[in-house]
Residue, then its C-alpha position, 0 to 999 in steps of 0.5 A: x491522527x494519521x490517514x491510513x491508506x491500503x493499496x490492494x489487489x488480489x492480482x499479483x504484479x499490479x503495481x502495488x509496491x511501486x505505487x506505495x513507495x512512490x506515493x509515500x515519497x511524493x507525500x513526504x516531499x509535499x511536507x507530510x510525515x509518512x510511514x510505509x508498512x510492508x505487510x507482504x511476506x515478499x518484502x518488496x517494499x522493504x527491498x525497494x527501499x534498499x533494506x535487505x530483509x535477512x539483515x533485519x532483527x525485528x520486523x512487522x512479523x515479530x511486532x504482530x506476534x507480540x500483540x497476538x500474545x497480549x503484549x504491548x510492543x511500544x518500544x519494539x515498534x519504535x526501534x523497528x521502524x527504519x527512519x534513515x533510508x528515505x524521506x518517509x519511514x518504513x516498517x519493514x517485512x521479511x519472509x517469516x510474515x508468511x507464517x503469521x496467518x497460521x500461527x495467530x489465526x486462533x487468536x480472538x484479536x487476529x483480525x485487528x492486530x495491525x489496527x492495534x499496532x498502528x494506533x501506537x504511532x498514528x499520532x506521529x504521522x500524517x499518512x500511513x500507507x500499507x502495501x498488502x499481499x495479493x492474496x486475501x488472507x489474514x494480513x490483507x483483512x488486517x490491512x483493510x480493517x486498519x485503513x480509512x481509504x483503499x487504493x486499487x492499482x490495476x493494469x489496463x487489461x481485461x483479465x485485471x478487470x476480474x480482480x477489480x470486481x473481486x476487490x470491490x466485492x471484498x470492500x463491500x464485505x469489509x464495510x458490512x462486517x469489520x470496518x464500516x469507515x473504509x472507503x475507496x479513494x480510487x482505482x489507479x491504472x498503472x503500466x498504461x500505454x494510452x496509445x493502445x485501444x486496449x488501455x483506453x477501452x479498459x480505462x473507459x470501462x472503469x470510468x463507466x462502471x465506477x465514475x470519474x471520481x473513482x479513478x486516479x490519474x493513470x501511470x504511464x509506461x516508463x522503464x525508469x519505474x522498473x529500474x528504480x527499485x534495483x537501485x533501492x530508489x523511488x522514482x523521485x530519487x532516480x529520475x524526478x523529471x521522467x513521466x512516471x514521476x510526473x504521473x505519481x505527483x498528480x496522484x499525490x495531489x489527488x490524495x492530498x485533496x481527497x483526504x482533506x489536505 
């Protein structure tokens, strides 16, 4: 059965998609079967894998609609998963996903649609990584309900600390009301210039408030991390020896350890 991990932060531009794609590739290169689920209507994980959303005939949007209507999308799910682009598999998104929250909000099963969908394939993968949208809407709730672990990427700025506080509050609420099994795997500092007092002080504050065990290795600033998606590549495909790749490899090793591998 797959270990399902969501990457979430209410603040946009926090490195969720970059982290999702690169962690997925790192896990795949460690010999794991990995599925990335793009649950954001911006479809940035899809685009980062070199897939153009407007060319898709089927995506997460159509599959969740089938489930909301009481249908079992087994065959449709298998045909929608893209298996030939990366070492990991991709369940893609397209902008239509933005309309889903309005279209299915009245359904009784609206909060468990993604969980029900992933149950169809969870025995085929070791890890399922879900890239969530920055807003706390129905899609984010679905991701948190479906997951066993939460990773919160965060830039080392004091404004980001407010988003971190909000995400931990959301975690506690989801624990209490919808998914008691959800746990924090770690807070992931990204875009870090560890030479600055600001970055060091923010990371120190996270350690003080959450403990060393709840902070993942920092991802240092690296222009190659920003360049790689424009080529439809992960950092391991684009510049495997750069410091960004080295940092994500450390994160992958921690994930393997904390999930019992």
